[in-house]
Every structure is written in C-alpha cells, then in structure tokens.
C-alpha positions in Angstrom: 37.0 -59.1 99.4 37.6 -57.3 97.1 33.9 -57.2 95.0 32.3 -56.7 98.3 35.0 -53.3 98.4 33.5 -52.3 96.0 30.2 -52.9 96.0 30.5 -50.8 99.6 32.0 -47.5 97.8 29.2 -48.1 94.4 26.7 -47.6 97.2 28.8 -45.0 99.2 26.7 -42.2 98.7 23.6 -44.1 98.5 24.4 -43.9 102.4 24.1 -40.1 101.7 20.7 -39.8 102.6 18.8 -37.6 100.4 18.2 -33.5 99.2 15.6 -32.2 98.6 15.1 -29.5 96.2 12.2 -27.3 96.9 11.0 -24.2 95.8 11.5 -21.8 99.5 13.3 -22.7 102.4 10.0 -23.4 104.0 10.3 -27.4 104.5 13.8 -26.2 106.6 13.7 -23.0 108.1 15.5 -24.3 111.3 19.0 -23.3 110.2 18.0 -19.7 109.6 17.2 -16.9 112.8 13.6 -16.5 113.3 12.8 -18.3 109.8 14.5 -15.0 108.1 16.3 -16.5 104.8 18.7 -13.2 102.9 16.7 -11.7 101.2 16.1 -11.6 97.2 19.2 -9.4 96.0 21.8 -12.5 96.2 19.4 -14.8 94.0 20.2 -16.1 91.0 18.2 -16.0 87.9 18.3 -19.7 87.3 18.4 -20.8 91.5 17.1 -24.2 93.3 16.5 -23.9 96.7 18.1 -26.9 98.8 17.1 -28.8 102.2 20.1 -30.9 102.5 19.1 -34.1 104.4 20.7 -37.4 105.5 18.1 -39.9 106.6 15.1 -38.3 106.4 16.8 -34.9 108.5 18.2 -31.9 107.3 21.6 -31.0 108.0 22.0 -27.6 106.5 20.0 -25.7 103.5 21.7 -24.5 100.4 20.4 -21.6 97.6 22.0 -23.2 94.8 22.9 -21.1 91.2 21.9 -23.2 88.5 23.5 -21.5 85.3 26.5 -21.0 87.1 27.0 -24.3 88.6 27.7 -23.5 92.1 26.0 -22.5 95.6 25.0 -19.1 96.0 25.5 -19.4 99.6 24.8 -22.1 102.6 23.0 -21.9 106.1 23.8 -24.2 109.3 24.1 -24.1 112.9 26.8 -23.9 114.2 27.4 -27.0 115.5 30.7 -28.9 116.5 30.9 -32.8 117.4 34.0 -35.3 118.1 33.2 -37.4 114.5 36.2 -37.9 112.4 36.2 -36.3 108.8 34.1 -39.0 105.8 35.8 -39.8 102.9 35.1 -38.0 100.1 32.6 -39.6 98.4 31.2 -36.7 96.5 27.7 -36.4 94.9 25.2 -34.4 92.2 22.3 -34.1 93.2 19.5 -36.1 90.9 16.1 -33.9 92.0 18.4 -30.7 90.3 18.1 -32.7 86.8 14.5 -33.6 87.0 12.3 -33.1 90.4 10.5 -36.3 90.2 13.8 -38.1 90.0 16.2 -39.8 92.5 16.1 -38.0 96.4 19.6 -39.9 97.3 22.6 -37.9 96.5 24.2 -40.0 94.2 27.6 -40.3 92.5 27.9 -39.7 88.9 29.5 -42.6 87.2 27.1 -45.1 89.6 23.8 -42.5 88.2 25.7 -43.4 84.7 27.3 -46.6 84.5 25.2 -48.8 87.4 22.2 -47.3 87.6 21.7 -46.5 83.9 19.2 -42.9 85.3 21.6 -40.6 83.6 23.2 -39.8 80.7 26.3 -37.5 81.5 24.8 -35.0 79.6 21.9 -34.4 81.4 23.9 -34.3 84.8 25.9 -31.6 83.1 22.7 -29.1 82.1 21.9 -28.0 85.9 25.0 -28.8 88.2 28.7 -29.3 88.3 30.3 -33.0 88.1 33.7 -34.6 89.6 34.5 -37.8 87.9 34.6 -36.9 84.3 35.3 -33.0 84.5 34.7 -29.9 86.2 36.3 -30.7 89.4 39.0 -33.1 89.0 41.3 -30.3 86.4 41.6 -27.5 88.9 44.9 -25.7 88.7 45.3 -23.1 91.7 42.1 -23.8 93.4 40.0 -26.7 94.9 36.9 -27.7 96.7 35.8 -25.2 98.4 32.7 -26.2 101.4 30.2 -23.3 102.3 28.5 -26.0 105.1 32.1 -27.2 106.3 32.2 -30.8 108.0 33.7 -29.0 110.5 31.2 -27.3 112.0 28.9 -30.3 111.9 28.1 -32.7 115.0 27.9 -36.1 113.4 29.2 -38.3 111.4 26.5 -37.7 109.2 26.0 -34.4 108.7 29.4 -33.7 108.4 29.2 -36.7 105.3 25.9 -34.4 104.0 28.4 -31.3 103.0 30.2 -33.7 100.7 27.9 -33.0 97.4 29.3 -30.5 94.9 26.0 -28.3 95.6 27.3 -27.3 98.4 31.5 -26.2 96.5 32.7 -23.8 94.7 36.5 -23.6 93.4 38.3 -22.1 96.1 41.8 -20.5 96.0 44.0 -23.5 97.2 45.8 -21.3 99.7 43.0 -19.2 100.8 41.7 -22.6 101.8 43.8 -24.4 103.1 45.0 -21.8 105.2 44.1 -17.8 106.4 40.2 -19.4 105.6 41.0 -22.6 107.5 41.7 -20.8 110.3 38.7 -18.6 110.1 36.6 -21.3 110.5 38.9 -23.5 113.0 39.5 -21.1 115.1 37.9 -17.7 115.0 34.6 -18.9 115.0 34.8 -20.8 117.5 36.1 -18.1 119.7 33.9 -15.8 118.7 31.1 -18.9 119.4 31.8 -19.1 123.1 28.8 -17.9 125.2 26.3 -18.4 122.5 23.8 -20.5 123.1 22.9 -21.0 119.5 25.2 -20.0 116.4 23.3 -19.5 112.8 25.8 -19.4 110.3 25.3 -18.4 106.2 28.3 -18.5 103.8 28.3 -17.4 100.5 30.6 -16.6 97.3 29.9 -13.6 94.6 29.7 -14.8 91.3 33.1 -14.0 89.5 34.2 -13.1 85.6 35.7 -16.0 85.4 35.3 -19.8 84.8 36.9 -23.6 85.0 36.1 -26.5 82.9 35.6 -24.4 79.6 33.3 -22.2 80.6 30.8 -24.5 83.0 31.7 -23.8 86.3 31.9 -19.9 87.7 35.3 -19.0 90.0 33.6 -16.7 92.4 35.3 -13.8 93.1 35.2 -13.4 97.4 34.2 -15.9 99.5 31.8 -14.7 102.3 30.7 -15.7 106.0 28.3 -14.1 108.1 27.3 -15.8 111.8 23.8 -14.2 114.5 25.0 -15.4 118.2 22.2 -16.2 120.6 22.3 -16.3 124.0 18.8 -17.9 125.4 16.3 -16.8 122.8 18.3 -13.0 122.0 20.6 -12.4 119.6 23.7 -11.2 121.1 25.9 -10.3 118.9 27.1 -11.3 115.1 30.2 -10.6 112.9 31.4 -11.3 109.3 34.3 -12.3 107.6 35.2 -12.3 103.6 37.7 -13.4 101.1 39.4 -12.3 97.4 38.7 -15.2 95.9 43.0 -14.6 94.8 44.2 -13.7 98.2 45.5 -15.6 101.0 43.5 -12.8 103.5 40.2 -12.8 105.5 39.2 -9.3 106.2 37.2 -9.7 109.9 34.0 -7.3 109.3 30.8 -6.4 111.3 27.6 -8.1 110.1 26.2 -4.2 108.9 29.9 -3.9 106.9 29.9 -7.0 105.2 25.8 -6.2 104.7 27.4 -3.1 102.8 29.9 -4.4 101.2 27.8 -7.6 99.1 25.5 -4.7 98.3 28.1 -3.3 96.4 29.4 -6.6 95.2 25.8 -7.2 94.0 25.5 -3.7 92.2 23.9 -1.6 94.6 21.5 -3.8 95.6 20.2 -3.8 98.9 21.4 -7.2 101.1 20.2 -8.5 104.6 21.7 -12.0 105.8 20.0 -11.7 108.8 16.9 -11.4 110.7 16.9 -7.8 112.0 17.1 -8.5 115.5 20.9 -9.6 114.7 23.1 -6.8 115.7 24.9 -4.6 112.5 27.9 -3.1 114.3 
C-alpha cells in the first residue's frame, strides 16, 4: 500500500500534462482579447513564452524571465468552478532547459533522482527550483500565483497553475489577505454581467533576491482585466500592490498602464487591445 502511494506521488507531475515553450503566443492567443498581447515594454532580456497546458489542452499563457527566474505575467480567462484546490506538487519546466526535452512539467526530484534526465545544476540554470533550494527557504514570503487556481474551472486547470513558471515570491501577508480578497471578492464582483473576462496578472522586478541572488523578489504585483458583454468590451480595470505592504489599490486600466510605464523606466505600456476602456 505504501509503495503504491509513493508511486502515485512520484508520478503526480507527469499527470499534470505539459507546458509548451514557444517563441510567441501564436499557439495560444485565446487567452488575450482579440489575440492582442501586452507590448514588448515588459519583455525581459531573456524571455520564454509558455503556453501552459494539461492533457494537450491549454489553460493559460505565461511570459517567463529566465534570468530573474520569475514570470513577467500570466494571462487567462476568468472561469471559476467548483473543483477543489489540488495538492501542492510544485513542478519545473524541462523545455526551459532544452526545447527538445520532455513536454511534461515535472518535479525536479523526479527529473534528477528518478528519471536521471538532468542534474540539479542544469535545471537551476534556466528556472527556480523548489525542493533543494530557492522557494523552500523563504522568510516572510510565499508562493504567489499569477494565474490563481481559484480562477480556474476544473481540477485540470487548477492543477496546471502549480508550476514554478507561474509563481513569484510574494509578501506573505499580502498574499493571504488583501491580494487574496482581491482575487476572491473584487474580481467576482467586477465580473458580474461579463460574458468573458480576460485577465493578465504580472510582477514588476525588484531590487532584492532570494536564494543567494537566484530568484528575484518583485517590487509590485499587478493585475488587469477586460470585461466583454457579448463580443464587445464593456469595462476594464486594474489593481496594483507594493510587494512589501498589505494593501491593494484598484485603478483604471489606463492608470495601471501609466503606473507600469513609470515603473518600467518611462516605457509606454499597453496590456490589452485598444478596444478595452482605459478609463
């Protein structure tokens, strides 16, 4: 019985499906209104475009910063459902190591000790890791989902959010209190009457790191939404929080883009198609 349980745990991330690393979001444009992605003002020097999928079905899209080892943003459709929160089996992305490698996201302990596909050092070059270091030694910080499992409708979609390519070190109090309330209360309230709500949630790189300088701690966490009634944008909004304070500021989409422009050193930032209201 114990042996069977161990096999189930070791195989857990193989069940998660796969995340397809591509050179753009051309394979998963459905997570952006009218297929319009944020402009390149947010692009890091060493980006990876990931179409996050499970059982060959895409669930959200992530722009990942290979150098800072955090996602820049994740984009998805707001589709909450009754499925329960899945177990926390944190995985890494083999295709960030080699684009011709396994498509299945997998735990690093399995890749290193069970499958012998990589060394830990090979994994660490392209992304954050969980078991050996990085996220298991945080103080005052926690795993902050950009695409939260609570905004997904099925067990598969919720499970697909538990990958470190969708995670940033987030202030523990902010994550458990004000940001959690924004996700669980404000977004549902604002989405009432919307046929479809497109959401992009991101992180502004900060000046501090964890894990001996390996993983960046964002200075700000932000989120933007565009609500469609039928096929037409009806309203849009944004939210932003400093990542060391338990406070979330709700703003217009235009104000959020302007704020991000300032945080990104004067670059002009556009997050959604121009049809989404800025005020």
